N, C-alpha and C positions, 0 to 999 in steps of 0.2 A: 714326313711319312705319306703313302699313297691311300687315298680312300675309295673305295666303292659304296654307292649309295642305293639303297633298294627302296622303294614306295616313297621315293624323295619329295612328292607333292611339291608345293612351291619352293621349297628349300630351307625350312626354318632348323632341322638338325644339321644339314650341310653347311648353313650359313655359319653357324657355331664354330664348326670344325674350319671351315675356309679362314674365318675370322683369326683362329688360333694359330694359323700358319700351314695347315695340312694342305695337301696337293688332292683335290678329287679328279680322280681319273676316268671316271664313269658312273652315270647314274641313271635312275630308270623310274618312270612311273606311267601309268596307263591313261590317267586321265588328261585330254590334249591339253584343256586349258591350264592346268596347274604346269605343264610342261612348257606351253607358250611363257607364264609368268617367270619359270625358272630359268628358261633360256634367254631371258632378256637381262637377267641379272648375275649370271654366272660366267666365268671364262669357258667352263666346259658346257658342253650342250647335252642335255638328257636325252635318252630316246625313249620315245613315245610307244609303249608294247605292252602288252600283257605279259608278265614276269614267265607265266608257264609258256610262252611262244618264242621266248629269247633263247638263242643258242648259248650254252653255258661256257663254251669255249671262247665266245667272243668277249667275255668279260675280262678285261685284263688283270693281271696280278696285282693284287694290292696288299697293303699290312694292315689294313683297317677296313672292316664291314660294318656299316651302319645301316639303322633303318627302322622306322615306325611301322610293323606289320600292322595289317589292317586290326582296329580296334573293334569294329562291331559286335562279332562274335563273343566280346567279353565284356560288351559295354552295359552298365544298369541301365540305358535309354534304349537297348536293343532287346533281343529276346534270349540273349547269353547262351546259344546254342554252342558256342565254343570250337570243338574241333569237328561236330556234326556239321558245321557251317564250311562250306567250301572256301570262304575268305579265311576261315580259322586255320584249314590245312596250309596257308601260304608259309605258315613258318617252318612248315616242312622243305618246303622249295628254299628257305634261307639256309637249311641244314645241308640241301642238295648241293648249293651253290658252294657252302664251306667245303663240302666233301670233293667237289670237282676241283675245287682251287688245290686241295693237298693231293689229289691224284696228278696233278699237273705240276707239283713240286713245291709249291707255297702256298701254305693254308695260312690264311689272315692271322695274325698273333693275336689282334685285338677284335672283339665284336661288340658294339653297342647297340642294344636294340631298346624300343620305348613302345610303351602301351598304357591303357587306361588303368589305373589303380585296381579296378576288379578283378585283373589277370591274376593278381595274387590269390585270391579268396574264391575264384569261380570254381565250381562244381567240389565245393569243400576243400578246395586246396589242390584237386587232383591233377588239374589242369596245368598250375605252375610245375607240379611235381615233374610231370612228363617232360616240360620244356627244361628245368634245370638238369634232371638226369640227362636228357640227350645232350645236351651242350657239355656236361662234364665227359660222356662218353667221346666227344671229339677232341677230350684234351684239356678243356679250359677250366679255370677257377671262376664259378660265377658270382657276381656281388649284385645283389638286388636293392634297390632303395626307392622309397617312394619321394618323390621331391616335389615342391608346390612353389609355381612361377613367384608367387609372392614374396618368397624367401630369397629370391636371386636378382631382385631390383624392378621387377615389373609390376605394377599395380592390379595383378589379375590374379584371382584364387583358381589356381589350377593344377591338380594332384594328379602326377602321371609315375608310373613305375618306369624305372631306367635299369637295364642290365648291362654291366659292365662285365665282359669275359676275357679274361686273360690266360694266354699260355704262360706267363711268367709267373712264377710260384711267389707273389707278393700279398702281403694282406693291404688291399686297396682300400683307400679311405674316401668317398665322395667328398667333393667340395661343400665347405661350410656355407652357409648363407649370409647374407649382407644384410643391413639395416634397409628397411623400405623408405625412401625419401621422397617417392612421388605418390600422386593421387590418380584417380582417373580423370579429375578435373585439370590435373596438369597436362594432360594428354589431348585434351581437346581442340579440336580447331575452331577459326572463329569464322565468321559469315558464311555460314553454312548454307546450301542452297536449300530452298523449300521442300524439295522432294523428301529429304530427310524428315522432317516434323510429321506430328502426327495430327489427324483431322480428329475433331470432335467424338465423332462418329466411333471411329477404332480406338480412341484412347480409351472410352469405359470398356470395351474387351480386353485392351492390353493391359489394364489397373485393377481388373478384376481379379480377386483372390481364388478363383476357379468354379467350377461348376460341377454339379451331381457329386460324387461322392470323393471328387477330387479337392483339396484345399492345398493352397501354399501361398504365403503372405508376400503380396507383390510390393517391391521397394523400387525408387529410381533413385538418381544421385548418390549411389554408393560410391564410398571413395576407394574401395578395392572391387574391382568389376568383378561378376560372375564369370565362369568360365565360358570363351567364346566357343560356340556350336557351329557346326556346318550346315545348319539350316536357319541361321540368322534371318535370311532373305524373307523367310516364312511370318517372320515377326510375332514370336510365342508371347504370351503373358510376360509382365515384368517379374514375376518369380523364376523366370527363365532365361530371359535375355536382359541386355544391358540399355537403360533408358537414361536421358539426362535432360535437364531444364537448362535453356536459354532465353534470350528475349523474348523470341518469338514463340515460345511454348516448349512441349515436351517433344524431344525426336530419338530416334535410332541413333546408334553410332555408325559413323561413316568408315569406308574402306580402310582409309587412311589411319583412323584411329584405332582399327582393330589390328593393323599393321603394328602401330606402335606398342599396342598392348601385347603384344608378341614379341617384342624386341628388335624387330626390322626398323633400321633407319629411313631418316625421310627418304633418302636416295635410292632407295629401293622402288624399282617401276612397278606401277599398277597400272596395266593396259587393258585388264578385261573387264567384263561387264560386273557391277555390283553383284549381281547375284554369284557368281563366280568367285570374285574376290572375297565375299563373306565365306564361302563354302572352303576357300583354300587356307585362309587364317583360321577359321574355325577348326579345321584339320592339323594346322600347323604343329611343330614342334616349338616352343618358345625359345628363341635363339638366345637368351641370357643363360639359361639352363644348360644349353648345348655347349656352348662357350665356355661355361664355367667346368664340366666333365671333360671337354677336349683339353683345356689347360691343366687339369688335375691329373690325367693320363700321361702327359708330357712331362710332368713334374715328378710322378710316381715310377712311371716304368722306365727302365732303361734299354732307350732308342736303339744304341749303338751294339747290344748284346748279341 
């Protein structure tokens, strides 16, 4: 099946579908560094542009539309402005693309969207109600689920909402999880450069439990990593980011370790700065989860109908 990908980033959602045998025919993101990483790792080349500036007729016909539309308007880490935030309205750009494809004679049969778990409860559930009813109005049966990356083979606690939207009238079932056989320590690199190790001065800040009215227990050497964040380069306290101990002392994770925690293989090329790599893998959809969903759709949907 042919796939079009919106807000593709460095390609976590895409990689899972590609690995499952789908053909990605078009992809887009506005972050030039994410597109740089994407284009070094996929046979198709992503278009770097603001989706609001893209000619919708230039998007080729496709069977499946996928995308992790911007989550900041709904995230507990942000201001939770929802549709009041311009980025929140990008959901309606997804709707516009679906409608445009339909007007051209081929509305995608399958839509897979990803967002933060707070999407389900934002504005007392009103935001999700609008999203669901809008998709249903387009003819889709909408199946939502909150999935944790740690349940799909990677040692990272990462809860995200996935919406599988099908034109087919079936009772879609999300893929079951698997036993976690790896720990964060299993994914660590050895002989890591000194730049990743923390100085004694910054270590005191990183390991503190908070200041003022904010308190959270700082822990390092976790077996299951905390959620990777797009702002890891800023080195938050150990109650937010992940830190590990090796012979030279305490250090932050390397970009390659972050890629592994998101399910990317070591063959995945990382040729951008560390700051950009942290941002990309912090924003990415976990490949293992994407792959499991992509396979489950192939199994449950009548492809030749």
